[in-house]
C-alpha positions in Angstrom: -56.5 25.4 -21.2 -59.0 27.1 -23.6 -57.5 29.6 -26.2 -59.7 32.5 -24.9 -58.3 32.0 -21.4 -54.7 31.9 -22.7 -55.5 35.1 -24.7 -56.7 36.9 -21.5 -53.5 35.7 -19.7 -51.3 37.1 -22.5 -53.2 40.4 -22.5 -52.5 40.6 -18.7 -48.8 39.8 -19.3 -48.6 42.5 -22.0 -50.0 45.0 -19.5 -47.4 44.0 -16.9 -44.7 44.6 -19.5 -46.2 48.0 -20.3 -47.3 47.0 -23.8 -50.7 48.4 -24.9 -52.9 45.9 -26.7 -55.7 47.2 -28.9 -58.3 45.6 -31.1 -59.1 47.5 -34.3 -60.5 46.8 -37.8 -57.5 46.6 -40.0 -58.5 47.3 -43.6 -57.0 45.0 -46.2 -54.1 43.7 -44.2 -52.4 40.3 -44.2 -51.5 38.7 -40.9 -54.1 40.2 -38.5 -51.9 43.0 -37.0 -48.7 42.9 -35.0 -46.2 44.7 -32.8 -45.1 48.3 -33.4 -43.5 51.1 -31.4 -45.3 54.3 -31.0 -43.4 57.2 -29.3 -41.0 54.8 -27.8 -43.6 52.5 -26.3 -44.5 49.0 -27.6 -48.0 48.5 -28.9 -49.8 45.4 -30.3 -52.6 46.1 -32.7 -54.8 43.0 -33.4 -57.6 42.6 -36.0 -60.8 42.6 -33.9 -62.7 40.5 -36.5 -60.2 37.6 -36.3 -60.8 34.3 -34.5 -59.6 33.8 -31.0 -56.8 31.6 -32.4 -55.7 34.4 -34.8 -55.8 37.0 -32.0 -53.8 34.6 -29.8 -51.2 34.0 -32.4 -50.7 37.7 -33.1 -50.3 38.5 -29.4 -48.1 35.5 -28.7 -45.8 36.5 -31.7 -45.5 40.0 -30.4 -44.7 38.9 -26.9 -42.2 36.4 -28.2 -40.4 39.3 -29.9 -40.4 41.4 -26.8 -39.6 38.6 -24.3 -41.7 37.4 -21.4 -38.9 36.1 -19.2 -39.7 38.5 -16.3 -43.5 37.7 -16.3 -45.2 34.8 -14.8 -47.2 32.7 -17.3 -49.0 29.5 -16.9 -47.3 26.5 -18.6 -49.9 26.5 -21.3 -49.5 30.2 -22.1 -45.7 30.0 -22.0 -45.8 27.0 -24.3 -47.8 29.0 -26.9 -45.3 31.9 -26.8 -42.4 29.5 -27.1 -44.0 27.6 -30.0 -44.5 30.9 -31.9 -40.9 32.0 -31.1 -39.6 28.7 -32.6 -41.7 29.0 -35.7 -40.7 32.7 -36.2 -37.0 31.8 -35.8 -37.2 29.1 -38.5 
């Protein structure tokens, strides 16, 4: 499955989990964004100038932290989230 398709699927999964995903220009940051909590709600801010792969990695890492057990994901999308979870845990 193409990375842009997986990214769209992860965006939809985030929406089902009540997580707002936004793309902004992040001045002088390392890592391309990430997960935060604003007024008690999760939000993922992603560097809009990043590559599809960078955007995908940022969103997958955020979803790995939150947990996607209750949301249907294609095998490819779930594999990406699980790979990120394993790398983050190491």
